[in-house]
C-alpha positions in Angstrom: 45.0 280.3 55.4 46.7 279.8 58.8 44.7 276.7 59.2 45.7 275.3 56.0 49.3 275.8 56.9 48.7 274.2 60.2 47.2 271.2 58.7 50.2 270.8 56.3 52.6 271.0 59.1 50.7 268.3 61.0 50.3 266.1 58.0 54.0 266.4 57.4 54.6 265.2 61.0 52.5 262.5 60.7 54.1 261.2 57.7 57.5 261.7 59.1 56.5 259.4 62.0 55.7 256.8 59.6 59.2 256.3 58.1 61.4 253.5 59.5 64.1 254.6 61.7 67.4 254.7 59.7 70.7 253.8 61.1 73.9 254.6 59.5 75.6 252.4 56.8 79.5 252.2 56.8 80.7 252.3 53.4 84.2 251.8 51.8 85.2 252.1 48.3 88.4 251.4 46.2 88.8 252.0 42.6 91.3 252.1 39.9 93.3 255.3 39.1 91.3 255.6 35.9 87.6 255.9 36.4 86.6 256.7 32.9 85.3 253.1 32.2 82.8 253.5 35.1 79.3 254.1 34.8 79.3 253.2 31.0 78.2 250.4 29.0 76.6 247.0 29.5 77.1 245.3 33.1 76.0 242.1 34.3 75.4 241.4 38.1 76.4 238.1 39.0 77.0 236.1 42.1 80.6 236.2 43.6 82.3 233.2 44.6 80.7 231.7 48.0 77.5 233.3 47.1 74.1 231.7 46.6 72.4 233.2 43.5 69.3 231.1 44.2 68.7 232.5 47.5 65.9 235.0 47.9 67.9 237.4 49.8 70.7 237.3 47.4 68.1 238.0 44.6 66.8 241.0 46.5 70.4 242.6 46.9 71.1 241.8 43.4 67.9 243.5 42.1 68.8 246.8 44.3 72.3 246.8 43.0 71.1 246.4 39.5 68.8 249.6 39.9 71.7 251.5 41.3 74.0 250.6 38.4 71.3 251.9 35.9 71.0 255.0 37.5 74.6 255.4 37.2 74.4 255.3 33.5 74.9 251.3 32.9 72.6 249.4 30.9 71.6 245.9 31.9 73.3 242.7 30.6 72.5 239.1 31.1 74.8 236.9 33.1 77.8 236.0 31.2 77.7 239.0 28.8 78.3 242.6 28.8 81.7 244.4 29.0 81.6 244.6 32.8 80.5 242.3 35.6 79.4 243.5 39.1 80.1 240.5 41.6 77.6 240.8 44.6 78.4 239.0 47.8 76.1 239.2 50.7 76.3 237.9 54.5 73.8 238.5 57.2 74.4 237.3 60.7 72.7 237.8 64.2 74.7 239.5 66.9 73.4 238.5 70.4 73.2 241.3 72.9 75.6 241.7 75.6 74.8 239.7 78.4 74.3 241.6 81.8 73.4 240.6 85.3 69.8 241.6 86.1 70.7 242.0 89.7 73.4 244.7 91.1 74.7 245.3 94.5 76.3 248.4 95.7 77.9 249.2 99.1 78.5 252.9 100.4 79.9 254.4 103.8 80.3 257.7 105.1 81.9 259.3 108.2 81.3 262.5 109.8 81.3 264.6 113.1 78.0 262.6 114.3 79.4 259.2 113.6 79.6 257.0 110.5 77.7 254.4 108.7 77.8 251.9 106.1 74.9 251.1 103.5 74.1 248.1 101.3 72.1 248.6 98.2 70.3 246.1 96.0 69.2 246.8 92.6 67.1 244.6 90.3 66.6 245.6 86.5 63.3 244.8 85.4 63.5 245.9 81.8 63.3 243.4 79.0 66.5 241.7 77.5 67.6 243.9 74.5 66.8 242.4 71.2 69.4 240.7 69.0 70.9 242.9 66.4 71.2 242.0 62.5 74.4 242.9 60.7 74.4 242.8 56.9 77.5 243.0 54.8 77.1 244.0 51.1 80.2 243.7 48.8 80.4 244.7 44.9 83.3 244.3 42.8 83.0 245.8 39.2 85.5 244.1 36.9 86.3 244.2 33.4 85.0 241.1 32.0 87.7 240.6 29.1 90.9 241.5 31.3 89.3 240.6 34.8 91.0 243.6 36.2 89.0 245.2 39.2 88.0 248.7 38.2 85.9 249.5 41.5 85.0 247.6 44.7 82.9 248.6 47.6 81.7 247.3 50.9 78.7 248.5 52.9 77.8 247.2 56.5 74.7 247.8 58.5 73.8 246.8 61.9 70.1 247.2 63.1 67.9 245.9 65.9 66.1 242.7 64.9 63.0 244.5 65.7 63.7 247.3 63.2 61.8 247.1 59.9 65.2 247.5 58.0 66.2 244.4 59.3 64.0 242.7 56.6 65.7 242.2 53.2 63.0 244.1 51.5 63.6 247.4 53.3 67.3 247.0 53.8 68.4 246.1 50.5 67.5 249.3 48.7 69.0 251.3 51.6 72.3 249.5 51.6 72.6 249.7 47.7 72.0 253.1 47.7 74.4 254.1 50.4 77.1 251.9 48.6 76.7 253.8 45.3 76.2 257.3 46.8 78.7 259.7 45.2 80.0 256.9 42.9 82.9 256.2 42.4 83.7 257.9 45.8 87.1 258.6 47.4 89.2 255.6 47.0 90.2 254.0 50.2 87.9 256.3 52.4 85.4 254.9 54.9 82.2 257.0 55.1 78.9 256.7 57.1 75.8 257.3 55.1 72.7 258.0 57.2 
């Protein structure tokens, strides 16, 4: 019995090591005072102005947003139809690592009852240059199609190392969408960090 329990603990530890490292997602949401229309009826996911709906990245994030909206109670509608529309905008950028000199020089001195001394130290940083980071911003605005009134809008920002598995669209899209809609509709105007 003890061996079985130990095997289960070891298996859980090994599986936990296989999970991609998860960084926090910064989420800010705003909504109209009346949230009763949210999470009901048919909604179409469409590209926000300035977005390229033909890009594979946008399509991946659009599918992740659609999945979350369905989990919230919406039914999926074709673009151009449905009582509500979710406008999705995506932007990704590469952040260069901060430049630091690989060489540092230090000077020190001391005095005491047996004399004084001055020292000079030279340090060389042999560590590899840090990887660039990928910053992803996902914005979703839910509007009433007939009136054009904005019912809810949210922004999620996620920054990870370019070497992280979450820097890829396939893993990053579901994580950001889940974070954006966690606790929907959320506290209006509040920025939260979802881990």
